[in-house]
C-alpha positions in Angstrom: 19.6 -16.2 -15.3 17.9 -12.9 -15.3 14.8 -12.4 -13.2 11.4 -11.7 -14.9 10.3 -8.1 -14.1 7.3 -7.7 -12.1 6.0 -4.1 -13.2 3.6 -2.7 -10.9 3.4 0.3 -13.1 1.8 -1.8 -15.9 -0.3 -3.8 -13.5 -1.6 -0.8 -11.9 -2.7 0.8 -15.2 -4.7 -2.3 -16.1 -6.4 -2.3 -12.4 -7.2 1.3 -13.0 -9.0 0.7 -16.4 -10.9 -2.1 -14.6 -11.9 0.3 -11.8 -12.8 3.0 -14.1 -15.3 0.6 -16.0 -16.7 -0.5 -12.5 -17.3 3.1 -11.7 -19.0 3.8 -14.8 -21.4 1.0 -14.3 -22.0 2.3 -10.5 -22.8 5.7 -11.8 -25.3 4.6 -14.1 -27.0 3.1 -11.1 -26.7 6.6 -9.4 -23.7 5.9 -7.1 -20.7 8.1 -7.5 -17.7 6.8 -5.2 -16.2 9.8 -3.3 -12.6 10.0 -1.9 -11.5 12.7 0.6 -7.9 13.4 1.0 -6.8 15.6 4.1 -3.4 17.1 3.8 -1.6 19.2 6.7 1.1 21.3 5.9 3.6 21.7 2.8 5.8 18.6 2.9 6.8 18.3 -0.8 6.8 14.4 -0.8 3.2 14.4 0.6 2.3 17.0 -1.8 3.3 14.6 -4.5 1.5 11.8 -3.1 -1.8 13.6 -2.6 -1.8 15.0 -6.3 -1.2 11.6 -7.6 -4.0 10.1 -5.7 -6.4 12.8 -6.8 -5.3 12.6 -10.4 -5.8 8.8 -10.4 -9.3 9.1 -8.6 -10.4 11.8 -11.1 -9.4 9.6 -14.1 -11.1 6.7 -12.7 -14.3 8.7 -12.4 -14.1 8.9 -8.7 -15.4 12.1 -7.0 -12.3 13.4 -5.5 -12.0 16.3 -2.7 -8.8 17.6 -1.2 -8.9 19.4 2.0 -5.5 21.3 2.8 -4.9 22.6 6.2 -2.0 24.4 7.5 1.0 22.9 9.5 0.0 24.4 12.8 -4.0 23.3 12.4 -5.0 22.1 16.2 -5.9 18.6 16.7 -9.6 19.5 17.6 -9.8 21.3 14.3 -8.5 18.5 12.4 -10.9 15.8 14.2 -13.8 18.4 13.4 -12.8 18.0 9.5 -12.7 14.2 9.9 -16.1 14.2 11.7 -17.5 16.1 8.8 -16.2 13.8 6.4 -17.7 10.8 8.3 -21.2 12.4 8.1 -21.1 13.4 4.4 -23.0 11.0 2.1 -20.9 11.9 -0.9 -17.6 10.7 0.7 -17.0 7.1 0.9 -13.5 7.0 1.5 -11.4 9.1 3.8 -7.5 9.5 3.7 -5.5 11.5 6.2 -2.0 11.9 4.4 0.7 11.0 7.0 2.8 11.7 8.8 1.2 14.4 10.9 2.8 17.5 12.6 3.9 17.0 16.2 0.8 18.5 17.8 -1.3 16.0 16.6 -1.7 12.5 17.9 -1.8 10.2 14.7 -3.7 7.4 16.7 -6.4 9.6 17.9 -6.8 10.8 14.3 -7.0 7.5 12.7 -9.3 6.3 15.2 -11.8 9.1 14.5 -12.1 8.0 11.0 -15.4 6.0 10.5 -14.1 2.3 10.0 -16.5 1.8 6.9 -14.7 5.1 5.1 -11.2 3.9 6.3 -9.7 3.3 2.8 -6.2 3.4 4.1 -7.0 0.3 6.4 -5.5 2.0 9.6 -8.4 2.1 11.9 -8.1 -0.2 14.9 -11.4 -2.0 13.8 -10.1 -2.6 10.7 -6.7 -3.7 11.7 -8.4 -6.3 14.2 -10.7 -7.6 11.4 -7.7 -8.3 9.1 -5.8 -9.9 11.9 -8.6 -12.0 12.8 -8.6 -13.4 9.0 -11.8 -11.5 7.8 -11.8 -11.6 4.0 -13.9 -8.7 3.9 -11.6 -6.2 6.0 -10.6 -3.1 4.2 -6.8 -3.8 4.2 -3.9 -1.3 3.8 -3.1 -0.4 0.2 0.4 -1.2 0.0 0.4 -4.6 1.2 -2.9 -5.3 -0.9 -0.9 -4.1 -3.8 1.9 -6.7 -3.0 -0.6 -9.6 -2.9 -2.3 -8.4 -6.2 1.2 -8.2 -8.0 1.9 -11.8 -7.0 -1.5 -13.1 -8.1 -1.4 -11.3 -11.3 2.1 -12.3 -12.1 1.4 -15.9 -11.5 3.3 -16.3 -8.3 0.1 -17.2 -6.0 1.6 -17.3 -2.3 -0.7 -20.2 -1.5 1.4 -23.2 -0.2 4.5 -21.1 -0.2 7.2 -19.9 2.3 6.9 -16.3 2.5 9.5 -14.1 4.3 8.5 -10.7 5.1 11.2 -8.4 6.1 9.9 -5.4 8.2 7.3 -5.4 11.1 5.7 -1.8 10.5 2.1 -1.4 11.1 1.8 0.0 7.7 3.2 -2.8 5.7 5.1 -5.7 7.4 2.3 -6.7 10.0 -0.7 -6.4 7.6 1.4 -7.9 4.7 1.8 -11.2 7.1 -1.9 -11.0 7.9 -3.0 -11.1 4.2 -0.8 -13.8 3.3 -2.3 -16.1 6.4 -5.7 -15.5 5.5 -8.0 -18.4 4.1 -8.6 -16.3 1.0 -7.3 -15.6 -2.5 -3.8 -14.5 -2.1 -3.4 -16.2 1.2 -2.8 -19.4 2.7 1.1 -19.1 2.8 3.3 -20.0 5.5 4.8 -16.7 6.7 7.8 -15.6 8.6 8.3 -12.0 9.6 12.0 -10.8 10.2 13.1 -7.5 11.2 16.0 -5.4 12.4 16.7 -7.5 15.5 16.6 -10.8 13.5 19.9 -12.6 14.0 21.5 -13.9 10.8 19.0 -12.3 8.6 20.4 -14.0 5.3 19.7 -17.4 6.8 16.0 -16.5 7.3 15.8 -14.8 3.9 17.5 -17.9 2.1 14.5 -19.8 3.1 11.8 -17.9 1.2 10.1 -18.9 -1.9 8.7 -15.3 -1.9 10.7 -12.5 -0.3 9.1 -9.4 0.5 11.2 -6.6 1.8 9.8 -3.5 3.5 12.4 -2.3 6.1 13.7 1.0 4.7 17.4 0.3 4.2 19.0 0.9 0.9 20.4 -2.4 -0.8 20.0 -4.4 2.5 19.3 -7.5 0.6 22.2 -8.8 -1.4 22.4 -11.6 -3.9 23.8 -14.1 -1.4 20.7 -13.7 0.8 18.2 -14.9 -1.7 17.4 -18.5 -2.6 18.1 -19.3 -6.3 14.5 -19.0 -8.0 12.9 -16.9 -5.4 10.3 -14.2 -6.2 11.3 -10.9 -4.7 9.0 -8.0 -4.0 10.9 -4.7 -3.0 8.6 -2.3 -1.2 11.4 -0.1 0.0 11.9 3.5 -1.7 15.1 5.1 -0.1 16.5 8.4 -1.6 20.4 8.1 -1.8 22.9 10.8 -2.7 24.3 10.5 -6.4 26.5 13.1 -7.8 26.2 11.7 -11.2 22.5 12.4 -11.3 21.4 16.0 -12.3 19.0 16.2 -9.2 21.9 15.0 -6.8 20.2 11.7 -5.9 18.7 8.5 -6.9 15.9 6.4 -5.6 16.8 2.8 -4.7 14.9 0.0 -2.8 15.8 -2.3 0.0 17.0 -5.0 -2.4 20.1 -4.6 -4.3 18.5 -5.1 -7.6 21.3 -5.7 -9.8 22.7 -8.7 -7.8 19.3 -10.1 -6.8 18.0 -10.2 -10.4 20.7 -12.6 -11.4 19.4 -14.9 -8.4 15.8 -14.6 -8.4 13.1 -16.0 -10.8 11.2 -12.8 -10.5 11.7 -9.2 -9.1 10.0 -5.9 -8.6 11.9 -2.8 -9.5 12.2 0.6 -7.7 10.6 2.9 -8.7 7.8 1.5 -10.9 7.1 -1.7 -8.8 4.9 -1.4 -5.5 4.2 2.2 -5.6 1.9 2.5 -8.5 -0.1 -0.4 -6.9 -0.6 1.4 -3.7 -2.8 4.1 -5.4 -4.6 1.5 -7.4 -5.6 -0.4 -4.3 -6.7 3.0 -2.7 -8.9 3.4 -5.7 -10.2 0.0 -5.3 -10.9 0.3 -1.6 -12.9 3.5 -2.3 -15.0 1.9 -4.9 -15.7 -1.2 -2.5 -16.4 1.1 0.4 -18.9 3.0 -1.7 -20.7 -0.3 -2.8 -20.9 -1.4 0.8 -22.5 2.0 1.7 -25.4 1.6 -0.7 -28.7 0.2 0.9 -29.5 -3.3 0.1 -32.3 -4.0 -2.2 
């Protein structure tokens, strides 16, 4: 068998069109959603991500503002920028691009963002709301994108055994919390595995849906997947490849060519979860804007 391809790129394009229509309607009522992205330094990967986010926001009709600071910006200055954005009525979503330079306490900065404008879903208040099962919590974009991919591809997690490989605060932990919620895209039985899990294959073979976000190229092989399982590969790894003009290739945490012959459906890398992350950032921004509007 050869698995059905779950294209996050195609789904994200559809979601962005839906968001564009919603934003147009909000503008007619006098509300223009606004997103601010703060970037420190000149890390090439971060610059690419920020450009992609700004471009996607602008195309959706969202007011997009980029604030670029130098690599050696003091923590107090960054906190001042965040405070200014918290107070700005034109900005409904704030995203501070990670990672941050060593002189800055990442947790302190994330905690300084107004939880109502925390479209990354990393503020402790939003983390707690998600963990408690609050269906209205602003959730991190990558896990939200995975849930959307599952639902839109006809692979609703409800009643399924989902194994999440990876326990990071960015993907693994919020992923499990979303899947456990008593809400659409939730109601799953969830197992979280990680780098210290003994006999990882024994755990992953029990999954109806396998979500891998551990940052190890080709960790999941064909013999670690139950026949007919749905596999979502969150990992993006840069691997040296002398056959490519640029000298490297991107690969996921799943050995795609092996697993596609075992699974019923699988997401590719690239073109899978990545585009969905940006789409969900736009979705969170619009939702934050709607919630900011005074009740009629």
